[in-house]
C-alpha positions in Angstrom: -19.3 -3.2 7.7 -15.5 -3.4 6.7 -14.2 -0.6 4.6 -11.0 -0.6 2.8 -9.4 2.6 1.2 -6.5 2.4 -1.2 -4.3 5.4 -1.9 -0.7 6.1 -3.3 -1.2 5.2 -7.0 0.0 7.4 -9.8 2.1 7.6 -13.1 5.8 6.5 -12.9 8.5 5.7 -15.3 10.0 2.2 -15.3 12.5 1.5 -12.5 10.7 4.1 -10.3 9.0 3.3 -6.9 5.7 3.9 -5.3 4.2 3.0 -2.1 0.5 2.0 -1.8 -1.4 2.4 1.4 -4.7 0.4 2.5 -6.5 1.7 5.5 -9.1 -0.6 6.9 -12.1 0.4 9.2 -11.8 -2.4 11.5 -11.5 -2.4 15.2 -8.7 -5.0 15.1 -6.6 -5.1 11.9 -4.3 -7.4 13.4 -7.0 -10.3 13.0 -7.5 -9.8 9.4 -5.5 -11.2 6.4 -5.0 -8.4 4.0 -4.3 -9.1 0.3 -3.2 -6.9 -2.6 -4.5 -7.6 -6.0 -4.2 -6.1 -9.4 -6.3 -6.0 -12.5 -5.2 -4.7 -15.8 -7.6 -4.0 -18.7 -9.0 -7.2 -20.1 -7.3 -9.2 -17.5 -8.6 -11.0 -14.5 -7.7 -9.8 -11.0 -4.3 -11.4 -9.9 -2.7 -12.0 -6.6 0.3 -9.6 -5.8 1.0 -10.1 -2.2 -0.9 -10.7 1.2 0.0 -10.3 4.9 -1.5 -12.7 7.5 -2.9 -11.3 10.9 0.1 -9.9 12.8 2.3 -9.6 9.6 4.7 -12.2 10.3 3.5 -14.3 7.4 4.0 -12.7 4.1 3.3 -13.9 0.7 4.1 -12.7 -2.8 3.4 -13.5 -6.5 6.6 -14.6 -8.3 6.1 -11.7 -10.8 6.9 -9.2 -8.0 9.0 -11.1 -5.5 12.2 -9.2 -4.8 10.6 -5.9 -6.0 7.6 -5.5 -3.8 7.3 -5.4 0.0 4.0 -5.8 2.1 4.1 -4.4 5.4 1.5 -3.3 8.2 1.1 -1.1 10.9 -1.7 -2.6 13.0 -2.0 0.3 15.2 -2.8 2.5 12.3 -4.9 -0.1 10.6 -2.9 0.4 7.4 -1.3 -2.2 5.2 1.5 -1.0 2.8 2.8 -2.2 -0.5 6.0 -0.8 -1.2 6.7 -1.2 -5.1 10.3 -0.8 -6.3 11.7 -1.3 -9.9 8.6 -1.0 -11.4 7.7 -2.3 -14.9 5.2 -1.5 -17.6 3.6 -4.6 -16.9 2.9 -3.7 -13.3 0.3 -1.2 -14.9 -3.0 -1.9 -13.3 -5.6 -1.1 -10.7 -4.4 -2.3 -7.4 -6.9 -3.4 -4.8 -6.6 -4.2 -1.2 -8.8 -7.1 0.2 -9.6 -8.3 3.6 -10.9 -11.4 5.5 -10.9 -12.4 9.0 -11.3 -16.3 8.6 -9.3 -16.8 5.4 -7.6 -20.4 5.1 -4.1 -20.4 3.8 -5.0 -22.2 0.7 -7.3 -19.3 -0.4 -5.0 -16.6 0.4 -4.1 -16.0 -3.4 -7.8 -16.2 -4.6 -9.2 -12.7 -5.0 -12.9 -14.1 -4.8 -12.3 -15.6 -1.4 -12.1 -12.4 0.5 -15.0 -10.9 2.1 -14.1 -7.1 1.7 -12.3 -5.0 -0.9 -11.7 -1.3 -1.8 -12.4 0.7 -4.7 -8.6 0.3 -6.0 -5.8 2.8 -7.0 -4.5 3.2 -10.5 -0.8 2.5 -10.9 0.7 3.3 -14.3 4.3 2.7 -15.4 5.4 4.3 -18.7 8.0 6.1 -20.1 
């Protein structure tokens, strides 16, 4: 059973930064697509970013492009989401999700991943 654990959330002011971590309990993290999603109260879970397998293929939602950076350390089974220039509209619970056989056309669909974590709260407020 794959388990994912997110950490790094918190309360920050607009313009500040946070780095989220997602640790995956898998024997070979390199073979998994890891996606970051977020969900604000009353909203559906939305795609934020994703890293395919070795980490050379990265994807971002338009709303975070240029501000967020996803990276992975496969040796540590960890995927990071560096979030800079945070805005109040970035406030949400952030989840990481994993799948070993996800096709590219499904990478932005939260319900297509097989595994997900419990989430970490990010609040951006002055």
